[in-house]
N, C-alpha and C positions, 0 to 999 in steps of 0.2 A: 504493500500500500504506500509506503513512504516513497519508493522509487517513482510510482505513478504520479503521486501528488506533486513531488518535486519536479518531475519532467513537465507536467502540465503547467505548473507554476512558472518554470523557467521559460517555457514558450510564451506564457502570458506576460512575463516581464518584458520580453522583446516587443510584444504587441503594445504594451503600455509605453515603452520607450519611444516607439514610433509615434504614438498618439501625443506624447508630450513634446516631441519635436514640432508637431503641428501646433500644439497649444502655445509653445514658445513663440513661434512665428506670428501667430494670431495676436497674442498678448502684446508683443512689441509693436506690431503694426497698428492696432486699433486701441490699445490701452484698456484700463479697467472699464471705462464707460462702454466701449464697443463690446467687450466681453460680457458685460451685463445684459446688453441687448441680445446678443447671439445666444447666450445660455438660456435666457428666458424663452426665446422662440423655440429653441431645441426642445425645451421641456414641454411646451405646448404641443409640439408635434408628437413627442413620445406619449404624452397623455392621450392624444387623439388616437394614436395607434393602439394603445392598450384598450381603449374603449371599443374601438371597432373590431379588434381581433377576438374579443370574447375569451381571451386566455387560451385559445386553441393551440397556439405554438408551444406554450408551456405545458398544457395538458397532454400534448402529443407524446411526450417522453414516456409517460406511463404505459400507453397503449402500444407504442412502437417497441418499447422494451419487451413487453409481454409477447407481442407478435414475433419479434426476432427470436425469442426463446422457443417458439413453436415451429419455426422453419422459414426458409427463404420465401416461399409463396405467400405465406401469411404476412410476412414483413412487406413484400412488394404491394400486396393488396391494401394494407393499412396505409403505407406511404402514399399510394396513388389517391386514395380517398381523401386523405388530409390535404395533399397538395392542391387538388382540384378545388376543394372548398376554400382553402386559404387564398388561392389565386383570385377567386371570385370576390371574396371579402376584401382583399387588398385593393383591387381595382375599383370596386363599387364604393368602398369606404373612402378612398382618396377623392373620388369625384364628389361625393357628398360633402366632405369637409371643405373642399375648395369652393363649392357652391355656397356653403354657409358663410365662410369668411368673405367671399366676394360680395354677396348681397347683404350680409348683416355683420359688418366689421365691428359693430358695437359690442358683440359677444366677447371680444378680446379684452374689453375694459379700456378706459380712457388712456392708461399709460402705455398700452401696446397697440391700440387701434391705429396709431399713426405709422406703425411699421407693417401695415397691411400687405404691401407688396412683398416684403421679406417673408412673411408668413405663408403667402400663397406659393412662393417658390419652394420654401422649405417643406411644404406638405407633399411635394412630389417625391420625397424620400420615404413616404409611408409604406409603399409596397415592399421596399427593401428592408425596412425595419420589421415588418410583420413576417415576411418569408425568411429573413435572415435568422431570427430566433428559432424558427422551425427547422431550418436546414442544420443548424448546430445540434439540435436534438436528434435529428436523423443519424448523424455520425455517432453521437454518443450512444444511442440505442443499439447501434450495430457494433458497439464496443470499440470503435475507432477513436479513442480518446485523444490521441495526439493529432490526428487529422482535424478533429473538431477544434482543438486548441490552436492548431496552425491556421485554421480558417480566420481566427481573430487577427493573426499577424498579417495575413494577406489583405483582409478587409481594411485594417488600419493603414497599411502601406498604400493601397490604392486610394482610399479616401483622403489620406493626408496629402498625397501628391496632388490630387484634384483640388483640395481646399487651398493649398499653398499657391498653386497656379491661379486659382480663382481670386484670391485676395490680392495677389500681385497685379492682376489685370483689371479687376473690377471692384476692389474694396469689399465692404461687408456683403453686398449683394452677390459678389463672386463666390463668397464662402458657401452660400446656400445653393447656387447653381452647381458648383463643384461637387458638393456633398450629394445632391440629388442625382446628378449624372453618374457619379461613381457608384452609387447604390444600385442604379438600374443595370450598369455594366456588370457589377459583381453578381447580382441575382441571376442574370443570364448565364454567366460563366459557371456558377455552381450548379444550375439546372443541367447544363451540358455535362459537367463532371459526373454528376450522379447518374446520368443516363449512360454515358460511355464507360465509366470505370466501375460502377456498382450495379449496372443493369436496372436502374430505377427511372423509367421514362416519365416525363412530366404528364403526358396523356396516355392512359392505358385504356383501350376500348372495352376491356372486360370488366371494368370497375366503375361504379358510380357512388356518389356520396351517400345517397339514401341507403343503399345496400350495406355500406360500411357502418352506418349508424345502427342498422338493424342487427348486425353481427356484434357490435359493441354498444349496447344501449346506454351504458354508463358514461359515455363520452360527454354528453350534454350536461349531465348533473355534475360530473367531475370538473369540467371546464367552468361551470357556474360557480362552484365553490372557490376555485382559484381566482376567478374573475374579481371578486370583491377585494381580495388581498392585493392583487397586482394593480388594480385601478386606484385603490386607496393609497398605495405606495406612491404612484406617480402623481396623484392629486396632492398629496402632502408636500412633495417637493415643489410642485407648482405654486401652492399656497405660500410656502416659505419664500420663494423668489418674489412673488407678488407683494408679500408683506414688506420685504426690504425695498423693492422697487417703488412702491407707492409712498413709503415713509421717508426714504433717503435718496432715491434717484438711481440712475443707471450705474454711476461709478461704484456706489456701495454694493449694488447687485453684482457687479463684476468682482469685487473683493470677496463676496460670499461664494461665488463660483470658484475662486482660487482656493479658499479654505476647504470647500467641499471636494474639489478635484483631488487634493492630496489624500483625503480619507477614502474617497470612492476608488481611487487607484489601488489602495491597499486591498480593498474588497475585490477588485477586478483580478488581482493576482490569484486568489483562491476561490472566488465565486465559480469559475469554470470547473475546479476540482470538485466542488459540491454538485453542480449541475450535471457535469459530464461523467463523474465517477460515482459519487455517493447516491445521488437520486436514482439512477438506473438500478443500482443494487437494491435500494429500498423498494423498488417496484417490481422486482423479479419474484418468481414463485419459489421462495426459499423459506425455511423455518424462521419463526420470530426470534429465536435465540441467535441466529446468525446475523439478523438485522441489528439486534442490540449490540452484538460484538463489533460489527462493522462501524456503527455509529459512534460507539465509545472510542474506538481506536482512531477514527477519523478526527474526532474532536480533540483528542490529545495532540495529534499531529498539527492541526491548523492553529491551535492556540499558541504553540511554541513558534511555529514559522511566522505567524502574523506578528507576534510580539518582537521577534528578532528584526523583522523588517520595519516595525513601527518605531522602535526606540530611536534610531538616528533621525527619523522625521520629526518626532516631538522634541528632541533635544537640540536640533539645529533648524527650527522652522523658518526663520527669516532667510537663512542661507538657501534653504530648499525653495522657498517662494521666489527668491531672486533668480535662482538658476532655472527653475521650471517656467517662470512667467517673466517678471522683470522686477526691478527695485520698487516700482510703484505698488506692488502687491505685498511688500514686506511688512507693511503696517498691521496686517491682520495675523501675522505669524504667532503672536502670543496666545491666540485662542485656537490654533490649529489642533492642539492636543485634545481639546474637548471633542472635536469632530472625529478624530482618530479613535478616541476611547469609545465613542458611540458606535463606530464601525466595528470595533472588536466585539462588542456585545452583540451587534447585529449578526456577525458571522457565526457566533456561537449559537444564537437563536435559530439561524438557518439550518443547523444540523437537526435541531428539534423539529423544525417545520418539515424538513425532508422526511423524517421518521413518521410524523403524523400523516403526511400524504401517502407514504408507502404502506401505512397501516390502514388506509382508507378511512381515517378519522377526519373526514373532510369538513364536517360542520364545525368541529372544534378548531381546525386550522383556519377556516374562513373567519370565524368569529374573533379569534385571537389576533390574526393579522389585520383584519379590517378595523377593529376598534383601536388597536395599537397605532396604526398609521393615521387614522382619523384624529386620534388624540394628539399626535404630533402636529397635524395641520392646525388644530385648535390652539395648541400651545404656541406654535410659531406665530400665529396671527396675533395672539394676546401679548406675547413677550417681546416681539420685534420692536414695537413702538418705544418701549422703555429701555431695552437692553441691546437693540440692534442685532448684529450678527451673532453676538454671544447668546442672545435669547433663542436664536434658531438652534444653536448647539445644545443649550440646556433642554429644549424641547425634544431634540433628537435622543439625548441620553435617557431621559425619562421614558420616552416611547420604546426605545430598544430594550431597556431594562424590564418594562412591563411585558413585552412580548416574550422575552427570554424566560422570565419567571412563570408566566401563565402557561407557556408551552411545556416547560419542565414539570410543573405540577400536574398538568394533564397527562403527560407521559408516565409519571409515577403512579397516578391513581388508576389509569385505564390500561396501560400497557406494561407496567412493571419495569420501566426504564428509570434508573437512577444512577448518576455518575459515581464511580468508586471514590474512596477517600483520597487516593493519590491524585485523581483527576480534579477533585474539588480544590485540594491544596494548590495544585498547579495552576488552575484557573484564577484563584484568588491572588496568588503570587504574581503572575504575569500582568493581570489587570492593575494591581496596585503599583507595580513597577512603572507601567506606562503613565498612570495618573500622577504619581509622585515626580517622575522625571519631567513630564510636561509642565506641571505647576512650577517646579524649580526653574526650568529653562525660561519660562515666561517672565521671570523676575530677575534675570541676570543679563549682563551685557554679553551678547553672543560673540563679539569680536575679541573679547578678552582672552588671552592665551591661557592663563591659569584656569579660567572657567571652562575653556574647551578641553583642557587636560583632565579636569575633574569629571567632565561628562564622559570622556573616553574611558576613564577608570571605572565609572559607574556601569557602563555597558559591559566592560570586561568582567566585572564582578558578577553581573547578572548572568552572563554566558557561563561562567565557571560554576555558579550555583545551580544553574539548569543542568549542566553536564554531570555534576556530582550527585545531585539529589533526585532528579526527575527523569533522566534518560535511562531506558533499560539497556540490557546488554546488546540486543540486536541493533538498536538505534545508535549506540556508540560505535559498533562495528561498521554500520553504514556510513557514519561520518568519517571514520578512519579511511574507508575505501575512497570516499569522495575527496578527502584531503590528499591521498596519494595520487589520485588521478590529476588533481589540479597542480600539485607541486612537482610531482615526479613523472607524470604522464603514464602511470600504470595503475 
């Protein structure tokens, strides 16, 4: 498991690196104000895609994984039914959203309606957003984890190239043209790849959508349960951006995007490991004991990996903001650790949620995810006027903690899942380390040499403690092998 998680994570790091190259160019070219506009419009498009797609791209992984375990013909039939339906939804939904924004721009609100043209062009990327998530799950369900992760690298490389060319030639409007055109090109390329390399044609004469729904009658109900959680998640981020935009303007909205981007990037490193590795396992026809073992071991791995990646970010936030964006974003560095802390809790809660989905406890999953995310939206709207970007961070921490605890209690009471003592200690230790390190760093002068050395010593002591008290024999052996490969090439 460690090898798979690290390989997926390594590929994802490359994808994120490419994305941050794009972010760097965009941030330098248009500054925080432009980033605030672009990020808000991107969130509007994502929210629209989530609403239109009815969570079918996310729901597909459960049924595709099951179909793949039944044989190639079942897998091809399931793929064909899903891809036909999603193709119709993507095209029809995009047309509907364009019509709404064109004839009723007031639905965007007074702060965004003036960017109507940008929104209309950005909406052209909706088909790629809807189908892109589905295609990633197709590869994951076929147990092609690395191919699915590599898809993110290719997607970011093509999109980044198109966006950079777009901004250099057309400014902000070029960003949206580049992103939309790149998405359409990538979608076509993936369709051809699946057809030629995996014998999964986009159109299969022997399959229709209705027959597939009859074979798998739970698709609609399963998607409906996921729908509330995914839509509320996107809505909560949209509300947070609107809260900052309406109270403080585009520049502060851009700074919010900077703080969010660092924490979201950490999630992007291991989100694919959850979605591409753990979730398919949770949805396979295996005993409950095996699912509990897989979920427990997975949680141990990600809490250690995420913390090791997070500590340099929270201890040198202003430097990270300057490198990844520009020095104009460094002013928000002192609260980055709050968003990172919330992201860590979110990732741990994601393991619980994957278990709930795999155990078909969908009503509990939907209720916990929906109320937790809507709670974040309410808190963001209420706290932003008084606390600004920090208020968004506070709301995110409270929401993530509520989802984590509620899902854990449900797993304990309903499914007998409860983390072992060692895992509880590990989780508490790592979360505390990130929180303390971030709080301390936010109150020090980052450029001071003595302070920098103290931070490096702190990270070293953390790694040593982790190695001595929390790693098992196999994990130490894996790290030794990795060290030998890096240092000695063997």
